[in-house]
N, C-alpha and C positions, 0 to 999 in steps of 0.2 A: 439580272436575277431570274433564273429560269427554272424550269422543271417540267417533267412530263406527267408525273403522278405526284403523290403527296411528298415524296422525298427527293425532289429534283432541284437542281440549280443549274448554273451555267455549265454547259458541256465543255470538257477539256478536249483538246485536239489529239488525243492519244487513246490507246486501247486499255491500259491497265485499269483505269477507272471503271470502264464498262464491264470488263471481265470480272472485277471484284464484285460488282453489284449483281451480275447475272450468274454467279457461281452456282453450278448445279448441285443439289443435295443428294441426288440418287438417280435411279433409272426412270425413264419416262412413264413406266407403267404405274407409278404412284397415283397419277391423276385419275386413271381409269378405275383404280381400286376404290377411290372415295367418291367418284361421280355418282350422284343420285342419293348419296347418304344424307341423313338429316343433320344439318348444321355441324359440319366437322369441326373438331377443335381447332383453335388458332394455329397450334403447332403443326397439325396435319395439313391445314390450308397452306401454310407457308412452305411446308415440305413439297406439297403439290405444285405450287407456283414455281419453285426453284428446280423442279425436276425437268422442266422443258429444256430441250437442246437448242440454244440460240444458234443461229446461222449468221456468221459475221460478214460474209462476202461471197460473191460469185464473179468469175471472170471467164468469158467465152474466148476461145482461140480465134484468130483472124479468119480461118476457113470455116468456123462454125461447127467443127467436128468434136472438139474436146471442151470440157468445162472444168474449172477448178472452183471448189467451194470450201469455205472454212467453217468448221463446227467447233463448238466450245465443249471441252471436257474438264473434269474436276478430279484432282487427286489430293490425298492427304499429305501435307508436308508440315512437320513440326506440330502435329495435332490440329492444324487448321485446314479448311477447305480452300485450295488454291486453284483458280481456273486458268486455263490456257487454251489457245486455239490450235487446231490441227487442220492442215490443208489436205484435200483429196482431189485427185484428178480422175475424171470418168468420161464415158461416152456421152456426148451432149444430147443425143437423141433419146436415150432411155436410161441413162445413169449407170449402165453396166460397166464391168471391168474397172471398178474403182480401185485406185492404188494411192497410197499415201505419198504426198509430195513433201520431202523432208531432207534437211541437211543434218538432222540430229535425231536419231532413232528413239531417243528417250521420250517417254510420255510426258516428261516435265518441261519439254521445250514449248515455247510460245511462238508459233509460226503463222504469218499472216501477210496481207498486202501483196498478193500475187499479181504479177504484170507480165503479159505475153510480149515477146519481142515482135517487131513489125512483120517479120517473115513467118512467125508462128513456130519457129524451131527451138526456141528456148523460153524459159520462164525465170523471171527474177522474183525474189520474195524475201521477206524479213524472217530471220531465224534468231535463236539465242544460243550463246556459247555456254560453256560449263559454269561461267560466273554469272549467268543471267543477263549478260550484255547483249543488246541487239546488234546483229550483223547482217550484212547483205549477202545473199546466196543466189546462185543460179543453178538450173537443172535443164536437162534436155526436154524435148517436147513430149516424151513419154514419162517424164518424172524421174528418170534415172540419172546417174552420174552427177548428183548434186555436189556442189562445192561452195565454200565460203570465200567471198571476194575481199572482204574488208577486215581490218583490225581496229575497229572503232572503239572509242571511249566516250560514251554518252548516248543519250536517246537518239534513235535513228528510225525513220519511217518513210512511207510513201514513195517507193521506187517507181520510176518511169523511164522507159527506153527512149533514146533519141530516135527520131523518124528514120535516120539512116542505119540504125541498129548498132552503131559503134560504141555508144556510151550509155551509161545509166545514171540518172540523176536521182537524188533523194534529199529529204530534209534531215538535218543533223544538228544536234545541240552538243557540240564538242565539249567534253569535260563537265557537263551539267550533272549534278548529283541526282536529279529526278527529272521525269518527263515534264515538259512545260504544261501549265494549266493551273488556274487558281482554285481548283476544287479540292486539291489535297489539303490535309490539315496544315494550318499556318505554323511556321516555326515561331517559337516563343521569343519575344524581344527581350534583350538584356544588354546593358551597357550602352555605349555610343551606337546609335542606330545608323546603319549604312546599308546600301543595297548592292549585292553582287548579282550582275545580270549575265545570264548565259543565253546568248541569242540563238534562235533556231535559224541556221543558215542553209543555203542551197549548196549541195555538194555534188561533185561529178567524179565518176570513176570509169575507166575503160571497161568494156564488156569482157575483156580477157583478164582483168585484174590490174593491180598496181596501186599507186598512191591516190589518196583522196584529195581532191582540189576543192577548196571552198571559194565560192563566188560572192561578189558584192561586198559592200562595206561591213566591217566587223560589228557596227552598232545597228545594223538593219535586221529586223526580225521578219522572216519569211513565213507566211501563213499558208498560202496555196501557190501553185505554179503550173505552167503548161509550156511545152516545147513549141517553138516555131516550126513550121513544116520543113524548113531548110536546115534544121538542127543547129542554127547559128545563134539563136537568141531564146530567151525565156520571157514570158509575161508572168509577173508575180503580183500578189497582193502583199503589201509589206508596210511596216511602220518602224521608225527608230525607237530605241528605248526598250523597256520591259515588254516582253512578248505577252505576259499574262495581262497586262494593263491596257494595251494599245490597239488591239484588234479593231476596236470601234472607230478608229481614225486611220485605218489602213488605206493606202493609195495603190493605184496600178502603176507598176514600173516595168521597164524592160531591162534585162541583164544580158550582156554579151558573153557567150560561152568561152571565148578565147581570152578576153582581157578582164572579164568580171566587172566591167564598168556598168553603171546604171544610168538610165534615162527615165525621167518622169513622164508618164503617159497621161495620167488622169488623176485629179484630186476630186473624188466624188462628193456629192452633197450629203449622202447617207452611207450606210454600210454596204460593203461589196462582198461577193463570194463567187467561186467557181469561174475564174477567167478561163476562156477556151478559145484557142487560136483556130481560125478557119483553115481549111485545107489549101486554099490558094494563097495564104499568107497575108491577105489584104486586110482582114478584119479580126477583131477580138470581141467575143460575146462574153457577157458576165451578168450576174444577178445583182440587183441593188434595191434597197428599200430600207425601212427602219427595222433594224434587227437588234434585239436586246442581248443576244447570246451568240458567241462564236460556235459554229457548227450547227446551229439551228437556223436554217436558211429559209427565207421567204421574201418574195418581192416580185419585181418586173424584170423582164429580159431586156438588156441594153446591148447596143452594138457601137463600137468605136473603131475608127480607122487605125490600123497598126502604125501608121505614120503620124498619128495624132489628129486631134480635131474634136468636134462636138459630138457627144454620144447621142444616139437615137433610141427612144423607148419603143421596143417592138410590141409591147403588150400593154398600152396605156389604159385600156378600159377593161382589162381582164378581171372577171369576178372570181378570182382564185389567187393563190400564192404559189409562185414557181419555186420549186425546191431544188431541182437539179437540171442541168442542161448538158447536151453533147451534140456535136455536129454529126449528121447522119452519113458521113463519108463524102459529102459534097460541100460546097460553100453556099448552097441555096436554102437549105432547111436545117433547123435545129430540132432535135427531139428533147422534149421536156417532160418532167414529172411535176405534177401540180396537186395541191390540196384545195378542194373546192366544196365547201359546205358539207363536209362529212365524207365526201368521196375522194378517192385518189384518181387522177386523170393522167393518161399518157397522151401527149399531143405532139403534132408536127407543126412547127412554126415556119411559115414562109417568110423569109427574110425581106424580100423585095416588096411583097404585098402587105407586110406587117399584119398578117392574119394567121389563124391557126385552125387546124383540123384535129378533132378528137379521134384518137385511135382506139382508146379503151377507157372505160370509166367503171368504178365499182366502189362499194363501201369497204375497201380493203387497203392494205399498204403494200407497195412494192419498192424494192431497192436492189442495188447491185453491190454497193460498197459504202458503208457508213459506220457510225459508231455502234456496231453490233445491231444495226437495223432498228433501234428504237427511236431514232429521229431521222429526219431528212439529212442527207449528208453529201458526200463527194460525188457519187454516181447513182443514178436511179435505174439505169438499165445497161446491160453489157451487150454490145452489138458486134456481129461479125463484120468483116471488112466491107461486104456488100450490103450490110444492114438488113439482109433477108432473114437472118437467124438472130435470136436474142435469148438472153438468160436473165432471170431475176430471182429474188427471194420474195415469196408472197405470203401474207398472213391477213387475218381479220381479228376482230375482238373475240370471236368464238372459234377461230380456225388457227391452229398452231402453224408456225412457219415451215415451209419446205422450199427446196430449189425447184424451179420450173423453167422449161425451155420451149421454144417454138417461134413462129413468126410473131413479130411484135403485136401484142394484144390477144394472141391465140396460144396461150401457154398451157402446158400440161406438166404435172409434177413428175420429177425423175428421182426423187428421194423419198424415203419413208422414215426419216429420223424421229419424227414425232407422231408416228402412226397410232400409238397407243394412248396419246394424250387427249383428254377431254376437258372442257372448261368446267371450273367449279362455280361459275356464275350463272345467273339466270339469263334470259334473253337480253340482247342489246338492240336498241333502236334509235334512229336519228329523230330528233325533235327540232322543229322550226317554229319561230314566232317573230312578231314585229315588236320593235322597241325604238321609239323616236322615228328617225327616218331609215332605220336599218332593218334588214332581214338578218336574224340571228339564228344560230344553229348550235345544237349540243347533242349529247348522248344520254339516254336514260337506261340504266342497268337495273333489271328486275331482280327480286330476291331469287336465290337458287332453288329454294323449296317453296312451292306455292302453298298458300293457306286455303282455308275453306271459304265458301261463298260469304260475302259481306265483310270479310276481314280487311282492315286497313293497316298499312305498314308505316314504320318510321322511315325517314329519308335523310340522307346526308348529302349536302351539296359539296362537291369537290372542285375547288378552284385551281386551275393550272398555274404554273409559274410563267416566267417570261418578263414582261407580258406578251412579247411577240412569240407565241407558241400556239399550240392547240391540243385539245384532246383528240388524238388520232385513233383510228380503229386498229389498235395494236393488241395482240394477244397478251394477257397478263402473264408475266414470266419472271418476276423478280420479288425479293422480300419486301419491297415497298409498294406493291400493287394493292394499296389499301381498299380501292374500290372493289376488287375481286373478293377480298376477305370479308368486307362488310356485306356484300351480296350473299356470300356463303353463310353469313350469320343472320340472315333474314331482313336485310335492309334494302330499300331502293337507294340507288346512288345516281345523282344528277350531275352531269359533267358538262357545264356550259362553255361555249366559246364566245365570250362577249367581245365588244369592240376592243381593239388592241390585239386581238388574236389573228392568226393566219386563217385563210380559207374563204374570204369574201372580197379580196382585192386590196390593193395598197391603201386606198382611202380609208377603208375599214380598219386596217392595221394601225394607221396613224391617227385614228379618231380619238385616242385617249391622250394625245400630246397635251401637256400642261393641264390635264384634267384627271389625273390618276384618282381612282376610287369613286368618281361621281357617275359618269355615263356607264362605265362597266358594271357598277353595282345595280344601276337601273335595269340593265340588260339581264343580269342574273335574276333579279327579283321578278321580272316579267316572265322569264323562262320558268321560274318556280311556279308562278300562277298557272302557266300552261300545263305543266305536268301534274299539278294538284287537281286540275279539272279532268284530265284524261285518264288518270290511273288511281287505284285505290290507296291513296297516301293520306296519312293522318297529319293534317296541317298543324296540329298541336305538338307534334313530335318531329321537328325538323332541326337538323344540326348543320354545321358548316366546318370544313377543314381545308387546309392547303399548306404548301411548303414553299419557301422562298417568296416570290411575288404572290403566290397563293396564300402563304402565311401572312403577308401584308394585308391582302384583301380580306382574310378572315378577321384580323385585328380591326381593320377599317369598318367592315360590315357591322360589327358589334357596337360601333359608335354611332351608327346611322339608323339602325332598326332593332326592334326587340323581337323580330320574327324567329330568330334562331334560339333554341332552348339549350344548346350545348355547342362548344366549339373546341377545335384542336388546331393550334398554330405551330407549325414547324419552321425553324429558321426564319421566323417572321421579322418584319420591319415595322417599328412603331414610330419612328421620328426621322423624317427625311433630312432634317437639318443636321442632326448629330451623325446620321449615317454617312453623309457626304464626306465628312472629314475623317472617318474611321474605317471605311471599307477600302479594299485594295484595287478596285476597278472603277473608279469614279468617272472615267471618260464615257461610259455608257449612258450617263444621266443627262448630258448636255442636250442631245437631240430631243429628249422627252420633256425637259423642263425649260429649254430655251436659253438658259444662262446658268452660270454656276450659282451655288448657294450664297456666295459672297456678293454676287451682283444682284440677285433677286430672291432674297430669303422668303418673301411672302408666298411665292408660288409653291415652294416646298412646304411651308407651314400649313397651307390650306388643305393639303392632301395627307397630312400626318395624323395618324390615329391618336397620338398623344395630345393633340390640340383639343380633341373632343372626348377625352378619356372618361370624364365624369358621367357620361351617358351610358356607359357599359354596365349591364346587369347580368349578363350571360355567364354561366359557369364555363371557365376556360382552362384547358390544359395547354401548357407552353413547353416545347422541347427544342433543344438545339445542341450543337457541338461546341465545345469551348475553344476550338482552334479554327473556327469558321472565318475564312478570309473574305468571302463574298458578302455575307450578312453577319457582322460581328455579334457575338453572343450578348453584348451589352444592349442590343436592341430588344432582346427578349427580357433582359433584366428590367429595362425601363417599363415595359408593359406590365410584367408580372408584379413588380413592386407597386405600381399605381393601383392595380386591382386589389392587391392585398391591403393597401392603406385605405381603399374605398370600401372594403368589406365585401367584395365580390368573391364568390367561391372560385378558387384557382389553385393550380398546382404547377410547379416548374421543375423540369427534369433536365439537368445538364449532363451531357455525355463526354467524359474526358477523352482527349486526344482524337476527337472526331472533327472533321471539317464540314463543308457544306453538304457533302454526301457522307453517308455513314458506311465505313468499310467493314466494321466488325459484325459478324453474323449475330452474335448475342445482342448487340445494341439494336440491330434491325428488328429482331423478334421482340425485344422489349418495347420498342416504340409501337409496333403493331399491336401488341397485347394491351398496352396502356390506352391506345386510341380506342380499341373496341370496348374495353372495360369502361372508359369514360362515357362513350355514347350509350352503352348498355345501362349505366347508372342513371343518366339524365333523360334518355329517350325511351328506354324499355322498362325502367323502374327496377332494374336488376342491381342489387348491391354489389 
């Protein structure tokens, strides 16, 4: 159960979800028009947030001379705003001579996942045909002569060239009616229940075209993959059965490119991500740690012999969470991006010495290819063949994203896609404090419009989802950036990263195992003590909000303290016992609780808000989608019904046909409006 802001949950491993959430409402100048104005209306604030141009990816050519980047555009289709990505190829030194890379000149195409051939003379990418079906295309190094290679039927993504340049691999869910991922609205059950599984397979096609060849067993779902340097094998993270359910128990396996046969390489103790084969073919690096969500990576870097054997932790004492890794062209060093106590770090890891050197650090975020850049993802930096040149997308909480290039750690912007964008929030600063044996970190967002001397402000604590996630320094750019809207309306917003979060090392991330709600709430409350002492905050007007695991923590906090005067819980979880048997992704819970609910119900009961529900006195707004597969809406019903019976002021809003994430723009704005109105009523005294 995850999320980055109030309306987040587990990330799906495809683009449609991110595009829908980040659909732009207009031109980027909207933000600059309202910046500095007094408390813009909620509608204008949302319009400003969604006017940012998200940058989905960046790919540097092997010789470092050209760069491809993907920007998101929006068009009206059927009366609705529909977002899609467009690819652009430009001079890597200064961004000049930009041309569109496309196999479909229509603005309605969604094109993404650009991958350069090893010799840099061709580019593979995903395009869409006239039916909206994903297809694989290739073009020349100048972006011309694009042609479609496949005639696929089903979701297709993540193309990568073989090292010898003769074949292209990609992930393919043949015949699947939708892209894999549990965040889409759940189909309603009726009649005899059964499960039709469409596995995401590894597929191969010749670089000159031809038939698609599927590799591996038909019941094996492939999540990530990488080519062996001899082009004869793949390393994959995979698990049998439903792809939506089983990422949390994925193993490392090898797949032969000729026969499609599989060999088990490693059954890890915890979750794994980003398998990467060394250039000498002898070793495979990967990230492992406790991870609550597919696509939201954090952990240590491990190395395992490609022939099999015991893995070695290269970063056992790292006070950070590694997000992405890539070999730097040799087999001696790995380039990693890491989240460390509010900062992003680019580091070089010496494989033999098991030590690292920081190349760059800052209170920003960088990435090269992820789920539209709002979470750590597949690649943190795009390197030239000699690793002398690099390309990234960079942003901070108050700096909108742009493409930047240069030697690693010394980048300069080459685009001005968001040049007219200005933040609608006040200043953002990193806050640190002590809690038990831990150093804890968070962000404090100031009100956008300063008041007079002596004025004290209301504050809302925003708890992130996950729990293995963090409040990253990301520019607010979506309709669920509730922190930004609250700041624009005169609130302080406190965004803590308590134990269980990324950013302080693997021991910190695992510190809430079998202890949900207890230590992490202590961390939050002690952080609240810190900001109340340092800033002009009215301690009598403090609220709390969260979505997914953050919704759970909101429900939980109200059973443990009366410090919060108002609360908003989105897609929250009230009863771990009933949740276990009704959600669609229960394999994620075993590492956290140590056993199934059937084997140890008491560990689930002690962390369930419903166990202590009679202690709640705080006015609470509850919202959720009626087709949520990750946190069934019944969890919200349980909490709301109890509050209603106990005479606590509460309101419950159910959004039809929405899942864990909300797709409909009207619903996103409605949630935003209700949240602000709820806090205005109970923290501002505004009816």
